[in-house]
N, C-alpha and C positions, 0 to 999 in steps of 0.2 A: 675525192673528199675536199681538196683545196678549192676546186672549182665551185662546189656547192656552198662552201663557206663564203667565198667572194660574192656569189649570187645573192646570198642572204644579206650581206652587208650592203650591196647595191639597192636591194629592196627596202632595207631599213632607211637608206638615205632619201629615197623618194617620199617617205612618210614626213620628212621635214618640210615638204611643200604644203602639207595639210595644216589645218588649224591646230593650235596648241591651247589646251584648256587646263587650268589648275585651280584648286581650291586653296584659299589662303586664310589664315587666322593668326592674329597676334593679340597678346594681352600685355600691356606695358605699365610699369610703375614709374612715375616721374617724381623723384624726390625733390628735384629743383625745377620749378617751372620757369619758362622763358618770360622775361619782362621786356616791355617796350615803352618808349616815351610817346605819349599821345598829346597832341595840341588841344587840350580841353577848352581853351579860350574860344576856339572856333565854334564849339557846340554849346557853350554856356555864356550868354551875354553878360551875366553878372560878374564874370571874370575878365581880367585883361585879355586882349586879343592874343597876346603872345604867351599866355599862361600854358604850362605843360604839367603833366603828371605821369608817374610811373604806374603802369598797369600790367598785371600778370595775365597771360593767356593760357588756357588749357586747364585740365583737372589732374589730380594726383593719379588717377587710374583711367586708362583708356583701352578700349578693345576695338579691333577691326576684323570683320569677317566678310568673305565674299568670294566671288569667282572672277578670275582674270582669264581673258581669252586673247589670243593674238593670231593673226593670219599673215604669213610672209607674202609680200608682194614682189620683192626683188632681193635676191641673195645670190650673188655670183659664186660664192664659195660652195654652195650646195651643188650647182651644176659641175663645177670643177672636180669636186669630190666624186660625183657620180661617174664622170669621164675617167677619173683615175681608177675607180673600182672596176669599171668595165674593162679597162686595160689589164688590171690585176687578174680578172677572170681569164683573159687571153693568155697571160703569162703562166697561170696555173695550168691551163690547157696545154700550152707548149711544153711545160715541164713534165706533165704526164705523158705527152706524146714522146718526149725524149727518153723517158724511162721505158716506154713500150718499144721504142726503136732500139735501145740498147739490149732489151730482152729479146727482141727479134733477132738481133745480131748473134747473141749467145745461142739462141735456139737453132739458128742456121748452122753455126759451127758444130753444134751437137748432132744435128742431122748428118752433117758431113762426116763426123767421127764415126757414127753408127754405120754409115755406108762403107766407109773405109774398113772398119772392123769386120763387116760382113764379107767384104772382098778378101780380107785376110784369111777368113775362115775358108772361103772357097779355094784360095791358093794353098792354104795349109793342108786341105784334103788331097789336092793334087800332089803336093810335095810328099805327103805321107805315103801315098800309093807308089810314087816313083821310088822313094828311098826304100820302101818295103820290097819292091821288086829287086832292087840292087842287093839288099840284105839277103833275100832268099836265094838269089843266084850265088852269092858268096858262101852262104850256109851250106848249100849243096856241094860246092867245091871243097869247102872245109871238111865236110863229112867224108868226102872221098879222099881226104888226106893230101890235097894239092894246094892248100892255102894256109898261110901262117895265121896264128891266133890273133895277133895284134891288128892284122888287116881286117879280120872279121869284126873285131871290137870297134874299129873305126867306122865300119858300115853300120854297126849297131848304134853307135853314138849319133851318127847322122840321122838314123831313123827315129831314135828317141827324141832328138831335138825337134824334128818336124811334128811328132805327136804332141810334144809339150807346147809347141807353137799353136797347134790347133786348140788345145785345152785353154791356153791363156787367152786366145782371141775369143773363144766362146764365152768365157767369164767376163771379159772386158766389155763385150757388147751388151751383156745383161746389166752391168754396172752403169753403162752410159745410158741405156734406156730408162733405168731408174732415175738418173739425173734429169733426163728429158721430161719425165712425168713430174718431177719436182718443179722444173722451170715453168711448166704449163699448168701447175696447180691441179694435177690429176692423180697425185700420189696418195692413194687411199687403200688401206688394208694390205693384203698379201699381193706381192708382185705377180702379175700374169703376163707372160710374153706376148708380144704383139708385133705386127709388121708395119713398117713405114714405107711411104712412097719415095723411092730413091731414083725414079726415072729422070729427075732433074739432072743428076750427076752423070748421066750418059749423053747429055746434050753437049753442044759446042760451048766453049767458054765465050766471054763477052765479045761482041763485035768490035772492030777497030774504030768505028765511028761513034762509039758511046760518048755521050755528052755529060759534062759535069753540071749538076743541078743542085748547088749548095743550098738554095732557098728551100728545098724540100727536106733539109735536115732540121729536125725540131730544135736543136740547140741554137742554130742560127736564127730561127724565128724568135726564140726566147730572148736572145741577146738584142735583136732589133726592137722587140717590144719593151725590153727593160730600158734601152736607150730612149725610146719614145716616152716611157713613163717618167723618166727623170726630167724631160722637158715639160710634161704636163704638171708635174709637181712644182716646177717653178711658177707656172701660171696659177696653181692653187695657192702658193705662198703669196703671190701678188694680190690675189682676190681677197685676202684678209683685210686689205686696206681700202676696199671698195665699199661705199655706203650700203647699208642694209635698210631696206624700207619695209615696213609692216603696219598693219592696222592693229591697234591694241585697245581693248575695252575692259571695264571693270564694273561689276554690279554687286553691291553689298551694303553694309551698314557700319556705322561707328557708334560706340558707347563711351560716354564721358561721365565720370563720377569721382567725387572726392573720397568716397568710401569703397572698401573692397566688397563689392556686391555684383558679381558677374550677371545676375539675372534681375537686376533692379529695373522695375517698370518705368516707363516714360523716360528712359535714358538712352534709347537707341534712335539713331537718325540715319535715314537712308542716304546712300551715296553711290554714284555711278558716273562713268565717263566713257567716251569712245573718241579715238583720234588717230591721226597719222603719226607714226613713230619712225624717225630717221636716225640711224646710228652710224657715225663716221669714226672708225678707229683712228686715233692720232698717234698714240704711243702704246705699243704692246710690249709685254715682258719677254722679248726675244730679240736675237741679233739677226735682223733681216739680211744684212750684207753677207754674214757668214753662212747663213742658210742657202742663199742663192749661189754662193761660191761652191759650197758642198755639192749642190745638185748639178752644177756645171761640171765639176770634176767627176761626178758619177757618170754623167752623159759621156764625157771624154773617155772614161774608163771602159765603158761598154763598147765604144767605138774601137778602142784599142784591142779589146777582146775579140771583136768581130774580125778585125784585120788579122789577128793572131790565128784565130780558128780557121779563117779562110785560107791563110798560107799553110797551116798545118794539114788541112784536108787536101789541098792541091799537092803538097809534098808527098803525102801518104798515097794519093791516087797515082801520081807519077811513078813512085817507087814500086807500088804494087803492079802497075802495068809492065814496067821493065822486068821485074822479077818473074812475072807470069810468062812473058815472052821467052825468058831464059829457060824456065822450067819446062815450057812446051818443047823446046829443042832437046832438053835432057830426056824427057819422056820418050820422044821419038827414038833417040839413040839407045836408051835402055830397053825399050820394047824390041828393037832389032837385035840387040845383044842377047836378051833373054831368049828370043826365038832361036838364035844360033846356038846358044849354050844348050837349050833343050834338045836340039837336033844332035849336038855333039854327045850329050849324055846318053841318048838313045843308041847312037852308033857305038859308043864305048861299052854299053851294056851288052850289045850283040858281040863285039869283039872280045869282051871279057869272057862271055859264055863260050867262045871258041878258043879261049886261052891265048889270045893274041896280045893282050895287055895285062898289066898287073892290077891287083885290087887297089893298090895305093893310088894309082892314076885315076881310077873310077871314083874312089872316095873323095879325092881332091877336087875333081870336077863337080861332084855332087855338092860339096861344101861351097864352092865358088858360085854355083847357081843359086843356092840359098841366099848368099850375101847379095847377089844381084837383085833378087826378088825383094829382099828387105829394102834395099836402096830405092827400088822402083816404087814400092808402096809409100815410102817416105816422100819421094818426089811428087807422087800423085797427090798426097795430102797437102804438101806445100803449094802445089798449083791451085787447088781449090781454096785454100786459105787465102792466097793472094787474090783470087777471084772475089771472094766474099769481102775481103778488106777493101778492094777497089770499089765494089758496089756500095759499101758502107761509107767510104770517103767521098763518093760522088752523089750521095743522096738517091741511089737507085736500088736500095736493098729490097724493095718490094718486087723487083723483077724476079726474085727467087720463087715467089709463089703466085705470080700473075699467070 
């Protein structure tokens, strides 16, 4: 919308290069006529040569009607304003691109959340099956009278927790999908479940040789353009003091009468002219020095913002890269630990069935495994959040859907 508005403004400025035509009409009442001293002796030999007399010029009533036309030949301010508006178009485009970039960042994080929640559902199903087996084993032994009630209760609590985790994850993924539809402008009518392509999240994270391309971040383009605009506005301000050259002409008639009679016959006289018009502004009702200083400060302000943003993105990318390296190591450790714990729980289930360990030991290990899996999911989420943050800070967010 802003781009279209600026384009319309630019189009309107081009019209200033064309001829300007206007109809004019005035009807004036002159209660006091201008008087001049005329050397009447020059025109009348009967009078002394230096004789003078006061003579009034004009009539009590006067009309003027006609058409005035002008054609600009040179006006530096028009060109500067057009350049300024063209740059405003680019700034509006960069602002729109920044909004889309931020939206893409939010959509990417939402896709990640959906994928993680779907992974949590898969893990919750496996957890529910595993805790269900443990609970059934202990139920059988409890029925045989060889297990205390509190131990069975602990197994039941573990199983209920995994079932609740499954239900929570199922509801959360629906909520997140609704949010995704809202972000993409596709939320209409009743929600219908859908699948998303999550293959991206099974690929490797960013390569070590990824380069920072800050120029591709729209906000950096926008600030550069705004800095350039402040410089062009200085040129536009100076252009106000450059001469404006145009052709100007008038075609019409005047009426002079001592009586109020707009349509009096034989009182209209034709009148026209055409000529070169040069206008050189000398003193305008503005503080040129203050305006120039203000635009210089704006330009410096945008330069400072560029430096700040550049430093911010570099800091964010460096931090994200370090954090991602750390979480990669965490994921490897947690994956190994979870694999070992699952193997341990399987062994303990077999030993419990053979009455070689107590139910408390089995339940405790089940509970520890659940905690490990929660930590693992959180670490995985953080790893991809750091990945997306890194791509966002280095201007490479489009890699997610290339």
